[in-house]
PDB file of N, CA, C and O in Angstrom:
ATOM      1  N   MET A   1      41.955  80.038  77.060  1.00  0.00           N
ATOM      2  CA  MET A   1      43.046  79.886  77.992  1.00  0.00           C
ATOM      3  C   MET A   1      42.528  79.355  79.319  1.00  0.00           C
ATOM      4  O   MET A   1      41.482  79.786  79.805  1.00  0.00           O
ATOM      5  N   SER A   2      43.252  78.436  79.890  1.00  0.00           N
ATOM      6  CA  SER A   2      42.865  77.921  81.201  1.00  0.00           C
ATOM      7  C   SER A   2      43.519  78.765  82.290  1.00  0.00           C
ATOM      8  O   SER A   2      44.321  79.655  82.006  1.00  0.00           O
ATOM      9  N   LYS A   3      43.168  78.476  83.520  1.00  0.00           N
ATOM     10  CA  LYS A   3      43.727  79.239  84.633  1.00  0.00           C
ATOM     11  C   LYS A   3      45.241  79.103  84.700  1.00  0.00           C
ATOM     12  O   LYS A   3      45.934  80.065  85.032  1.00  0.00           O
ATOM     13  N   GLU A   4      45.766  77.908  84.387  1.00  0.00           N
ATOM     14  CA  GLU A   4      47.203  77.700  84.480  1.00  0.00           C
ATOM     15  C   GLU A   4      47.953  78.485  83.415  1.00  0.00           C
ATOM     16  O   GLU A   4      49.135  78.783  83.584  1.00  0.00           O
ATOM     17  N   GLU A   5      47.279  78.823  82.319  1.00  0.00           N
ATOM     18  CA  GLU A   5      47.938  79.516  81.227  1.00  0.00           C
ATOM     19  C   GLU A   5      47.713  81.019  81.284  1.00  0.00           C
ATOM     20  O   GLU A   5      48.033  81.723  80.326  1.00  0.00           O
ATOM     21  N   ALA A   6      47.175  81.518  82.372  1.00  0.00           N
ATOM     22  CA  ALA A   6      46.900  82.951  82.489  1.00  0.00           C
ATOM     23  C   ALA A   6      48.213  83.725  82.438  1.00  0.00           C
ATOM     24  O   ALA A   6      49.207  83.305  83.030  1.00  0.00           O
ATOM     25  N   PRO A   7      48.217  84.852  81.733  1.00  0.00           N
ATOM     26  CA  PRO A   7      49.439  85.639  81.628  1.00  0.00           C
ATOM     27  C   PRO A   7      49.851  86.204  82.990  1.00  0.00           C
ATOM     28  O   PRO A   7      49.011  86.460  83.852  1.00  0.00           O
ATOM     29  N   GLN A   8      51.142  86.390  83.161  1.00  0.00           N
ATOM     30  CA  GLN A   8      51.671  86.969  84.398  1.00  0.00           C
ATOM     31  C   GLN A   8      51.438  88.474  84.386  1.00  0.00           C
ATOM     32  O   GLN A   8      51.273  89.077  83.325  1.00  0.00           O
ATOM     33  N   GLY A   9      51.426  89.066  85.552  1.00  0.00           N
ATOM     34  CA  GLY A   9      51.216  90.507  85.638  1.00  0.00           C
ATOM     35  C   GLY A   9      49.808  90.798  86.054  1.00  0.00           C
ATOM     36  O   GLY A   9      49.152  89.948  86.656  1.00  0.00           O
ATOM     37  N   GLY A  10      49.323  91.976  85.750  1.00  0.00           N
ATOM     38  CA  GLY A  10      47.960  92.337  86.107  1.00  0.00           C
ATOM     39  C   GLY A  10      47.830  92.506  87.606  1.00  0.00           C
ATOM     40  O   GLY A  10      48.697  93.083  88.262  1.00  0.00           O
ATOM     41  N   THR A  11      46.719  91.986  88.142  1.00  0.00           N
ATOM     42  CA  THR A  11      46.479  92.151  89.569  1.00  0.00           C
ATOM     43  C   THR A  11      47.385  91.268  90.410  1.00  0.00           C
ATOM     44  O   THR A  11      47.617  91.578  91.578  1.00  0.00           O
ATOM     45  N   GLY A  12      47.896  90.199  89.867  1.00  0.00           N
ATOM     46  CA  GLY A  12      48.799  89.325  90.611  1.00  0.00           C
ATOM     47  C   GLY A  12      50.248  89.685  90.352  1.00  0.00           C
ATOM     48  O   GLY A  12      51.045  88.812  90.008  1.00  0.00           O
ATOM     49  N   SER A  13      50.606  90.936  90.507  1.00  0.00           N
ATOM     50  CA  SER A  13      51.933  91.414  90.124  1.00  0.00           C
ATOM     51  C   SER A  13      53.017  91.086  91.133  1.00  0.00           C
ATOM     52  O   SER A  13      54.187  91.375  90.881  1.00  0.00           O
ATOM     53  N   GLY A  14      52.670  90.493  92.265  1.00  0.00           N
ATOM     54  CA  GLY A  14      53.695  90.146  93.237  1.00  0.00           C
ATOM     55  C   GLY A  14      54.055  91.284  94.164  1.00  0.00           C
ATOM     56  O   GLY A  14      55.089  91.224  94.830  1.00  0.00           O
ATOM     57  N   LEU A  15      53.237  92.320  94.228  1.00  0.00           N
ATOM     58  CA  LEU A  15      53.528  93.468  95.080  1.00  0.00           C
ATOM     59  C   LEU A  15      53.670  93.087  96.548  1.00  0.00           C
ATOM     60  O   LEU A  15      54.594  93.571  97.201  1.00  0.00           O
ATOM     61  N   PRO A  16      52.800  92.245  97.097  1.00  0.00           N
ATOM     62  CA  PRO A  16      52.991  91.861  98.504  1.00  0.00           C
ATOM     63  C   PRO A  16      54.334  91.180  98.748  1.00  0.00           C
ATOM     64  O   PRO A  16      54.936  91.360  99.806  1.00  0.00           O
ATOM     65  N   GLN A  17      54.810  90.398  97.774  1.00  0.00           N
ATOM     66  CA  GLN A  17      56.107  89.745  97.932  1.00  0.00           C
ATOM     67  C   GLN A  17      57.229  90.774  97.896  1.00  0.00           C
ATOM     68  O   GLN A  17      58.213  90.641  98.623  1.00  0.00           O
ATOM     69  N   LYS A  18      57.093  91.795  97.061  1.00  0.00           N
ATOM     70  CA  LYS A  18      58.106  92.846  97.002  1.00  0.00           C
ATOM     71  C   LYS A  18      58.160  93.605  98.318  1.00  0.00           C
ATOM     72  O   LYS A  18      59.240  93.923  98.817  1.00  0.00           O
ATOM     73  N   ILE A  19      56.992  93.893  98.876  1.00  0.00           N
ATOM     74  CA  ILE A  19      56.948  94.618 100.149  1.00  0.00           C
ATOM     75  C   ILE A  19      57.555  93.766 101.255  1.00  0.00           C
ATOM     76  O   ILE A  19      58.337  94.263 102.066  1.00  0.00           O
ATOM     77  N   THR A  20      57.198  92.488 101.292  1.00  0.00           N
ATOM     78  CA  THR A  20      57.752  91.588 102.301  1.00  0.00           C
ATOM     79  C   THR A  20      59.265  91.497 102.155  1.00  0.00           C
ATOM     80  O   THR A  20      59.991  91.517 103.150  1.00  0.00           O
ATOM     81  N   GLY A  21      59.743  91.396 100.916  1.00  0.00           N
ATOM     82  CA  GLY A  21      61.184  91.347 100.676  1.00  0.00           C
ATOM     83  C   GLY A  21      61.875  92.613 101.134  1.00  0.00           C
ATOM     84  O   GLY A  21      62.971  92.558 101.692  1.00  0.00           O
ATOM     85  N   THR A  22      61.244  93.753 100.905  1.00  0.00           N
ATOM     86  CA  THR A  22      61.821  95.025 101.324  1.00  0.00           C
ATOM     87  C   THR A  22      61.898  95.104 102.842  1.00  0.00           C
ATOM     88  O   THR A  22      62.896  95.569 103.394  1.00  0.00           O
ATOM     89  N   ILE A  23      60.854  94.655 103.511  1.00  0.00           N
ATOM     90  CA  ILE A  23      60.850  94.671 104.977  1.00  0.00           C
ATOM     91  C   ILE A  23      61.932  93.738 105.517  1.00  0.00           C
ATOM     92  O   ILE A  23      62.637  94.088 106.463  1.00  0.00           O
ATOM     93  N   GLU A  24      62.064  92.563 104.925  1.00  0.00           N
ATOM     94  CA  GLU A  24      63.101  91.622 105.361  1.00  0.00           C
ATOM     95  C   GLU A  24      64.487  92.195 105.116  1.00  0.00           C
ATOM     96  O   GLU A  24      65.366  92.069 105.969  1.00  0.00           O
ATOM     97  N   ASN A  25      64.697  92.825 103.961  1.00  0.00           N
ATOM     98  CA  ASN A  25      65.992  93.433 103.661  1.00  0.00           C
ATOM     99  C   ASN A  25      66.309  94.552 104.644  1.00  0.00           C
ATOM    100  O   ASN A  25      67.445  94.677 105.102  1.00  0.00           O
ATOM    101  N   THR A  26      65.317  95.354 104.964  1.00  0.00           N
ATOM    102  CA  THR A  26      65.524  96.447 105.911  1.00  0.00           C
ATOM    103  C   THR A  26      65.875  95.893 107.284  1.00  0.00           C
ATOM    104  O   THR A  26      66.776  96.409 107.947  1.00  0.00           O
ATOM    105  N   HIS A  27      65.186  94.865 107.712  1.00  0.00           N
ATOM    106  CA  HIS A  27      65.457  94.249 109.013  1.00  0.00           C
ATOM    107  C   HIS A  27      66.879  93.690 109.047  1.00  0.00           C
ATOM    108  O   HIS A  27      67.597  93.884 110.028  1.00  0.00           O
ATOM    109  N   ALA A  28      67.286  93.003 107.991  1.00  0.00           N
ATOM    110  CA  ALA A  28      68.642  92.446 107.922  1.00  0.00           C
ATOM    111  C   ALA A  28      69.681  93.561 107.939  1.00  0.00           C
ATOM    112  O   ALA A  28      70.709  93.448 108.607  1.00  0.00           O
ATOM    113  N   PHE A  29      69.413  94.635 107.207  1.00  0.00           N
ATOM    114  CA  PHE A  29      70.339  95.767 107.181  1.00  0.00           C
ATOM    115  C   PHE A  29      70.515  96.364 108.574  1.00  0.00           C
ATOM    116  O   PHE A  29      71.635  96.655 108.993  1.00  0.00           O
ATOM    117  N   LEU A  30      69.412  96.543 109.285  1.00  0.00           N
ATOM    118  CA  LEU A  30      69.485  97.120 110.629  1.00  0.00           C
ATOM    119  C   LEU A  30      70.216  96.196 111.600  1.00  0.00           C
ATOM    120  O   LEU A  30      70.951  96.671 112.465  1.00  0.00           O
ATOM    121  N   GLN A  31      70.027  94.898 111.469  1.00  0.00           N
ATOM    122  CA  GLN A  31      70.761  93.957 112.322  1.00  0.00           C
ATOM    123  C   GLN A  31      72.258  94.023 112.040  1.00  0.00           C
ATOM    124  O   GLN A  31      73.066  94.038 112.969  1.00  0.00           O
ATOM    125  N   GLU A  32      72.630  94.062 110.767  1.00  0.00           N
ATOM    126  CA  GLU A  32      74.045  94.147 110.405  1.00  0.00           C
ATOM    127  C   GLU A  32      74.647  95.462 110.881  1.00  0.00           C
ATOM    128  O   GLU A  32      75.800  95.504 111.312  1.00  0.00           O
ATOM    129  N   THR A  33      73.874  96.524 110.803  1.00  0.00           N
ATOM    130  CA  THR A  33      74.348  97.820 111.279  1.00  0.00           C
ATOM    131  C   THR A  33      74.610  97.768 112.776  1.00  0.00           C
ATOM    132  O   THR A  33      75.628  98.278 113.245  1.00  0.00           O
ATOM    133  N   ARG A  34      73.711  97.161 113.526  1.00  0.00           N
ATOM    134  CA  ARG A  34      73.881  97.038 114.974  1.00  0.00           C
ATOM    135  C   ARG A  34      75.161  96.260 115.299  1.00  0.00           C
ATOM    136  O   ARG A  34      75.907  96.642 116.201  1.00  0.00           O
ATOM    137  N   VAL A  35      75.414  95.173 114.568  1.00  0.00           N
ATOM    138  CA  VAL A  35      76.619  94.370 114.797  1.00  0.00           C
ATOM    139  C   VAL A  35      77.868  95.207 114.518  1.00  0.00           C
ATOM    140  O   VAL A  35      78.822  95.175 115.296  1.00  0.00           O
ATOM    141  N   GLU A  36      77.865  95.949 113.422  1.00  0.00           N
ATOM    142  CA  GLU A  36      79.029  96.767 113.076  1.00  0.00           C
ATOM    143  C   GLU A  36      79.250  97.895 114.084  1.00  0.00           C
ATOM    144  O   GLU A  36      80.392  98.218 114.412  1.00  0.00           O
ATOM    145  N   MET A  37      78.171  98.491 114.571  1.00  0.00           N
ATOM    146  CA  MET A  37      78.311  99.582 115.543  1.00  0.00           C
ATOM    147  C   MET A  37      78.896  99.081 116.863  1.00  0.00           C
ATOM    148  O   MET A  37      79.545  99.844 117.578  1.00  0.00           O
ATOM    149  N   ARG A  38      78.676  97.822 117.189  1.00  0.00           N
ATOM    150  CA  ARG A  38      79.278  97.259 118.406  1.00  0.00           C
ATOM    151  C   ARG A  38      80.786  97.089 118.249  1.00  0.00           C
ATOM    152  O   ARG A  38      81.506  97.038 119.246  1.00  0.00           O
ATOM    153  N   LYS A  39      81.272  96.999 117.017  1.00  0.00           N
ATOM    154  CA  LYS A  39      82.702  96.828 116.767  1.00  0.00           C
ATOM    155  C   LYS A  39      83.462  98.152 116.821  1.00  0.00           C
ATOM    156  O   LYS A  39      84.692  98.156 116.871  1.00  0.00           O
ATOM    157  N   VAL A  40      82.747  99.266 116.811  1.00  0.00           N
ATOM    158  CA  VAL A  40      83.381 100.580 116.772  1.00  0.00           C
ATOM    159  C   VAL A  40      84.092 100.857 118.092  1.00  0.00           C
ATOM    160  O   VAL A  40      83.552 100.583 119.164  1.00  0.00           O
ATOM    161  N   THR A  41      85.301 101.400 118.011  1.00  0.00           N
ATOM    162  CA  THR A  41      86.020 101.841 119.196  1.00  0.00           C
ATOM    163  C   THR A  41      85.737 103.322 119.375  1.00  0.00           C
ATOM    164  O   THR A  41      86.206 104.151 118.594  1.00  0.00           O
ATOM    165  N   TRP A  42      84.975 103.650 120.396  1.00  0.00           N
ATOM    166  CA  TRP A  42      84.581 105.029 120.626  1.00  0.00           C
ATOM    167  C   TRP A  42      85.657 105.741 121.430  1.00  0.00           C
ATOM    168  O   TRP A  42      86.264 105.131 122.310  1.00  0.00           O
ATOM    169  N   PRO A  43      85.912 107.035 121.147  1.00  0.00           N
ATOM    170  CA  PRO A  43      86.931 107.772 121.903  1.00  0.00           C
ATOM    171  C   PRO A  43      86.457 108.045 123.330  1.00  0.00           C
ATOM    172  O   PRO A  43      85.261 108.108 123.615  1.00  0.00           O
ATOM    173  N   SER A  44      87.440 108.203 124.209  1.00  0.00           N
ATOM    174  CA  SER A  44      87.096 108.532 125.592  1.00  0.00           C
ATOM    175  C   SER A  44      86.702 110.008 125.679  1.00  0.00           C
ATOM    176  O   SER A  44      86.921 110.779 124.745  1.00  0.00           O
ATOM    177  N   ARG A  45      86.126 110.380 126.803  1.00  0.00           N
ATOM    178  CA  ARG A  45      85.714 111.770 127.014  1.00  0.00           C
ATOM    179  C   ARG A  45      86.925 112.704 126.943  1.00  0.00           C
ATOM    180  O   ARG A  45      86.842 113.792 126.372  1.00  0.00           O
ATOM    181  N   GLU A  46      88.043 112.276 127.523  1.00  0.00           N
ATOM    182  CA  GLU A  46      89.258 113.098 127.509  1.00  0.00           C
ATOM    183  C   GLU A  46      89.765 113.305 126.082  1.00  0.00           C
ATOM    184  O   GLU A  46      90.197 114.402 125.727  1.00  0.00           O
ATOM    185  N   ASP A  47      89.712 112.253 125.267  1.00  0.00           N
ATOM    186  CA  ASP A  47      90.134 112.375 123.867  1.00  0.00           C
ATOM    187  C   ASP A  47      89.260 113.375 123.114  1.00  0.00           C
ATOM    188  O   ASP A  47      89.760 114.194 122.343  1.00  0.00           O
ATOM    189  N   VAL A  48      87.965 113.300 123.343  1.00  0.00           N
ATOM    190  CA  VAL A  48      87.041 114.211 122.658  1.00  0.00           C
ATOM    191  C   VAL A  48      87.303 115.650 123.087  1.00  0.00           C
ATOM    192  O   VAL A  48      87.318 116.552 122.250  1.00  0.00           O
ATOM    193  N   ILE A  49      87.508 115.869 124.373  1.00  0.00           N
ATOM    194  CA  ILE A  49      87.746 117.227 124.877  1.00  0.00           C
ATOM    195  C   ILE A  49      89.053 117.779 124.333  1.00  0.00           C
ATOM    196  O   ILE A  49      89.098 118.931 123.899  1.00  0.00           O
ATOM    197  N   SER A  50      90.122 116.983 124.344  1.00  0.00           N
ATOM    198  CA  SER A  50      91.407 117.489 123.858  1.00  0.00           C
ATOM    199  C   SER A  50      91.368 117.741 122.355  1.00  0.00           C
ATOM    200  O   SER A  50      91.916 118.738 121.884  1.00  0.00           O
ATOM    201  N   THR A  51      90.735 116.862 121.604  1.00  0.00           N
ATOM    202  CA  THR A  51      90.628 117.057 120.159  1.00  0.00           C
ATOM    203  C   THR A  51      89.790 118.288 119.838  1.00  0.00           C
ATOM    204  O   THR A  51      90.113 119.041 118.920  1.00  0.00           O
ATOM    205  N   THR A  52      88.718 118.490 120.588  1.00  0.00           N
ATOM    206  CA  THR A  52      87.885 119.675 120.390  1.00  0.00           C
ATOM    207  C   THR A  52      88.686 120.936 120.665  1.00  0.00           C
ATOM    208  O   THR A  52      88.553 121.924 119.944  1.00  0.00           O
ATOM    209  N   GLY A  53      89.513 120.913 121.698  1.00  0.00           N
ATOM    210  CA  GLY A  53      90.366 122.064 122.003  1.00  0.00           C
ATOM    211  C   GLY A  53      91.326 122.376 120.870  1.00  0.00           C
ATOM    212  O   GLY A  53      91.520 123.539 120.515  1.00  0.00           O
ATOM    213  N   VAL A  54      91.925 121.343 120.303  1.00  0.00           N
ATOM    214  CA  VAL A  54      92.850 121.543 119.178  1.00  0.00           C
ATOM    215  C   VAL A  54      92.112 122.138 117.986  1.00  0.00           C
ATOM    216  O   VAL A  54      92.620 123.051 117.335  1.00  0.00           O
ATOM    217  N   VAL A  55      90.930 121.633 117.699  1.00  0.00           N
ATOM    218  CA  VAL A  55      90.149 122.144 116.565  1.00  0.00           C
ATOM    219  C   VAL A  55      89.782 123.608 116.789  1.00  0.00           C
ATOM    220  O   VAL A  55      89.925 124.425 115.879  1.00  0.00           O
ATOM    221  N   LEU A  56      89.316 123.947 117.977  1.00  0.00           N
ATOM    222  CA  LEU A  56      88.939 125.340 118.259  1.00  0.00           C
ATOM    223  C   LEU A  56      90.140 126.271 118.177  1.00  0.00           C
ATOM    224  O   LEU A  56      90.027 127.376 117.646  1.00  0.00           O
ATOM    225  N   ALA A  57      91.285 125.844 118.693  1.00  0.00           N
ATOM    226  CA  ALA A  57      92.491 126.671 118.621  1.00  0.00           C
ATOM    227  C   ALA A  57      92.927 126.870 117.171  1.00  0.00           C
ATOM    228  O   ALA A  57      93.324 127.971 116.790  1.00  0.00           O
ATOM    229  N   THR A  58      92.856 125.825 116.370  1.00  0.00           N
ATOM    230  CA  THR A  58      93.238 125.927 114.960  1.00  0.00           C
ATOM    231  C   THR A  58      92.303 126.860 114.206  1.00  0.00           C
ATOM    232  O   THR A  58      92.756 127.678 113.405  1.00  0.00           O
ATOM    233  N   VAL A  59      91.013 126.746 114.453  1.00  0.00           N
ATOM    234  CA  VAL A  59      90.041 127.626 113.797  1.00  0.00           C
ATOM    235  C   VAL A  59      90.288 129.072 114.201  1.00  0.00           C
ATOM    236  O   VAL A  59      90.246 129.963 113.352  1.00  0.00           O
ATOM    237  N   ALA A  60      90.545 129.321 115.480  1.00  0.00           N
ATOM    238  CA  ALA A  60      90.814 130.686 115.944  1.00  0.00           C
ATOM    239  C   ALA A  60      92.078 131.236 115.285  1.00  0.00           C
ATOM    240  O   ALA A  60      92.095 132.384 114.843  1.00  0.00           O
ATOM    241  N   PHE A  61      93.131 130.427 115.217  1.00  0.00           N
ATOM    242  CA  PHE A  61      94.377 130.868 114.592  1.00  0.00           C
ATOM    243  C   PHE A  61      94.151 131.264 113.133  1.00  0.00           C
ATOM    244  O   PHE A  61      94.579 132.337 112.708  1.00  0.00           O
ATOM    245  N   PHE A  62      93.485 130.409 112.374  1.00  0.00           N
ATOM    246  CA  PHE A  62      93.266 130.712 110.963  1.00  0.00           C
ATOM    247  C   PHE A  62      92.305 131.880 110.766  1.00  0.00           C
ATOM    248  O   PHE A  62      92.438 132.626 109.796  1.00  0.00           O
ATOM    249  N   ALA A  63      91.349 132.050 111.659  1.00  0.00           N
ATOM    250  CA  ALA A  63      90.446 133.201 111.558  1.00  0.00           C
ATOM    251  C   ALA A  63      91.223 134.499 111.730  1.00  0.00           C
ATOM    252  O   ALA A  63      91.034 135.449 110.971  1.00  0.00           O
ATOM    253  N   ILE A  64      92.093 134.535 112.730  1.00  0.00           N
ATOM    254  CA  ILE A  64      92.903 135.739 112.958  1.00  0.00           C
ATOM    255  C   ILE A  64      93.864 135.953 111.796  1.00  0.00           C
ATOM    256  O   ILE A  64      94.009 137.077 111.315  1.00  0.00           O
ATOM    257  N   TYR A  65      94.518 134.900 111.343  1.00  0.00           N
ATOM    258  CA  TYR A  65      95.449 134.996 110.222  1.00  0.00           C
ATOM    259  C   TYR A  65      94.751 135.531 108.972  1.00  0.00           C
ATOM    260  O   TYR A  65      95.252 136.453 108.328  1.00  0.00           O
ATOM    261  N   LEU A  66      93.610 134.965 108.632  1.00  0.00           N
ATOM    262  CA  LEU A  66      92.903 135.402 107.430  1.00  0.00           C
ATOM    263  C   LEU A  66      92.360 136.819 107.571  1.00  0.00           C
ATOM    264  O   LEU A  66      92.249 137.537 106.577  1.00  0.00           O
ATOM    265  N   TYR A  67      92.024 137.231 108.785  1.00  0.00           N
ATOM    266  CA  TYR A  67      91.599 138.611 109.007  1.00  0.00           C
ATOM    267  C   TYR A  67      92.729 139.567 108.624  1.00  0.00           C
ATOM    268  O   TYR A  67      92.504 140.542 107.908  1.00  0.00           O
ATOM    269  N   PHE A  68      93.943 139.286 109.100  1.00  0.00           N
ATOM    270  CA  PHE A  68      95.067 140.167 108.790  1.00  0.00           C
ATOM    271  C   PHE A  68      95.450 140.105 107.313  1.00  0.00           C
ATOM    272  O   PHE A  68      95.831 141.125 106.738  1.00  0.00           O
ATOM    273  N   VAL A  69      95.359 138.946 106.697  1.00  0.00           N
ATOM    274  CA  VAL A  69      95.634 138.839 105.262  1.00  0.00           C
ATOM    275  C   VAL A  69      94.632 139.673 104.481  1.00  0.00           C
ATOM    276  O   VAL A  69      95.006 140.380 103.545  1.00  0.00           O
ATOM    277  N   GLU A  70      93.365 139.597 104.858  1.00  0.00           N
ATOM    278  CA  GLU A  70      92.343 140.373 104.158  1.00  0.00           C
ATOM    279  C   GLU A  70      92.550 141.872 104.362  1.00  0.00           C
ATOM    280  O   GLU A  70      92.405 142.650 103.419  1.00  0.00           O
ATOM    281  N   GLN A  71      92.887 142.278 105.576  1.00  0.00           N
ATOM    282  CA  GLN A  71      93.137 143.694 105.838  1.00  0.00           C
ATOM    283  C   GLN A  71      94.314 144.193 105.007  1.00  0.00           C
ATOM    284  O   GLN A  71      94.269 145.292 104.456  1.00  0.00           O
ATOM    285  N   GLY A  72      95.367 143.385 104.919  1.00  0.00           N
ATOM    286  CA  GLY A  72      96.523 143.762 104.107  1.00  0.00           C
ATOM    287  C   GLY A  72      96.166 143.861 102.632  1.00  0.00           C
ATOM    288  O   GLY A  72      96.592 144.796 101.954  1.00  0.00           O
ATOM    289  N   ALA A  73      95.396 142.917 102.135  1.00  0.00           N
ATOM    290  CA  ALA A  73      94.992 142.952 100.729  1.00  0.00           C
ATOM    291  C   ALA A  73      94.098 144.155 100.461  1.00  0.00           C
ATOM    292  O   ALA A  73      94.222 144.794  99.417  1.00  0.00           O
ATOM    293  N   ALA A  74      93.204 144.469 101.384  1.00  0.00           N
ATOM    294  CA  ALA A  74      92.320 145.623 101.200  1.00  0.00           C
ATOM    295  C   ALA A  74      93.123 146.919 101.177  1.00  0.00           C
ATOM    296  O   ALA A  74      92.856 147.805 100.366  1.00  0.00           O
ATOM    297  N   ARG A  75      94.098 147.027 102.059  1.00  0.00           N
ATOM    298  CA  ARG A  75      94.940 148.237 102.061  1.00  0.00           C
ATOM    299  C   ARG A  75      95.766 148.335 100.779  1.00  0.00           C
ATOM    300  O   ARG A  75      95.933 149.422 100.226  1.00  0.00           O
ATOM    301  N   ALA A  76      96.279 147.204 100.309  1.00  0.00           N
ATOM    302  CA  ALA A  76      97.072 147.217  99.080  1.00  0.00           C
ATOM    303  C   ALA A  76      96.212 147.628  97.891  1.00  0.00           C
ATOM    304  O   ALA A  76      96.652 148.426  97.064  1.00  0.00           O
ATOM    305  N   VAL A  77      95.018 147.109  97.792  1.00  0.00           N
ATOM    306  CA  VAL A  77      94.124 147.481  96.696  1.00  0.00           C
ATOM    307  C   VAL A  77      93.737 148.947  96.818  1.00  0.00           C
ATOM    308  O   VAL A  77      93.698 149.663  95.817  1.00  0.00           O
ATOM    309  N   GLY A  78      93.453 149.397  98.027  1.00  0.00           N
ATOM    310  CA  GLY A  78      93.126 150.809  98.237  1.00  0.00           C
ATOM    311  C   GLY A  78      94.271 151.715  97.815  1.00  0.00           C
ATOM    312  O   GLY A  78      94.046 152.742  97.176  1.00  0.00           O
ATOM    313  N   TYR A  79      95.490 151.345  98.165  1.00  0.00           N
ATOM    314  CA  TYR A  79      96.660 152.124  97.780  1.00  0.00           C
ATOM    315  C   TYR A  79      96.803 152.166  96.261  1.00  0.00           C
ATOM    316  O   TYR A  79      97.040 153.227  95.684  1.00  0.00           O
ATOM    317  N   LEU A  80      96.658 151.007  95.618  1.00  0.00           N
ATOM    318  CA  LEU A  80      96.796 150.958  94.162  1.00  0.00           C
ATOM    319  C   LEU A  80      95.707 151.773  93.468  1.00  0.00           C
ATOM    320  O   LEU A  80      95.972 152.421  92.456  1.00  0.00           O
ATOM    321  N   LEU A  81      94.506 151.747  93.993  1.00  0.00           N
ATOM    322  CA  LEU A  81      93.431 152.534  93.392  1.00  0.00           C
ATOM    323  C   LEU A  81      93.687 154.031  93.554  1.00  0.00           C
ATOM    324  O   LEU A  81      93.422 154.806  92.635  1.00  0.00           O
ATOM    325  N   LYS A  82      94.198 154.443  94.712  1.00  0.00           N
ATOM    326  CA  LYS A  82      94.520 155.859  94.915  1.00  0.00           C
ATOM    327  C   LYS A  82      95.657 156.288  93.991  1.00  0.00           C
ATOM    328  O   LYS A  82      95.628 157.365  93.394  1.00  0.00           O
ATOM    329  N   ARG A  83      96.635 155.433  93.893  1.00  0.00           N
ATOM    330  CA  ARG A  83      97.847 155.788  93.150  1.00  0.00           C
ATOM    331  C   ARG A  83      97.630 155.779  91.632  1.00  0.00           C
ATOM    332  O   ARG A  83      98.113 156.674  90.938  1.00  0.00           O
ATOM    333  N   PHE A  84      96.914 154.784  91.111  1.00  0.00           N
ATOM    334  CA  PHE A  84      96.847 154.605  89.664  1.00  0.00           C
ATOM    335  C   PHE A  84      95.469 154.755  89.044  1.00  0.00           C
ATOM    336  O   PHE A  84      95.356 154.775  87.818  1.00  0.00           O
ATOM    337  N   GLY A  85      94.459 154.857  89.814  1.00  0.00           N
ATOM    338  CA  GLY A  85      93.167 154.810  89.146  1.00  0.00           C
ATOM    339  C   GLY A  85      92.098 155.570  89.889  1.00  0.00           C
ATOM    340  O   GLY A  85      92.335 156.639  90.451  1.00  0.00           O
ATOM    341  N   ALA A  86      90.979 155.022  89.877  1.00  0.00           N
ATOM    342  CA  ALA A  86      89.735 155.572  90.378  1.00  0.00           C
ATOM    343  C   ALA A  86      89.985 156.535  91.469  1.00  0.00           C
ATOM    344  O   ALA A  86      89.043 157.105  92.019  1.00  0.00           O
TER     345      ALA A  86
END
């Protein structure tokens, strides 16, 4: 076999080209990400504060509601256990 007919693979597997391609792809991805992030409409400080307030109030409401639901269920189970069983 001559040099031109050498089989592909082995030590000349193209690894440096794969690494270079990966670096180029990563660079392109980061550039595209930067362009897309510039298109984002970010909320104002007032919007963030008011939305955070709504979220905190909703969480507090449901926490209190679920506390009372659980207390009621525990009392009901306790009553049923006293009345009919254990």
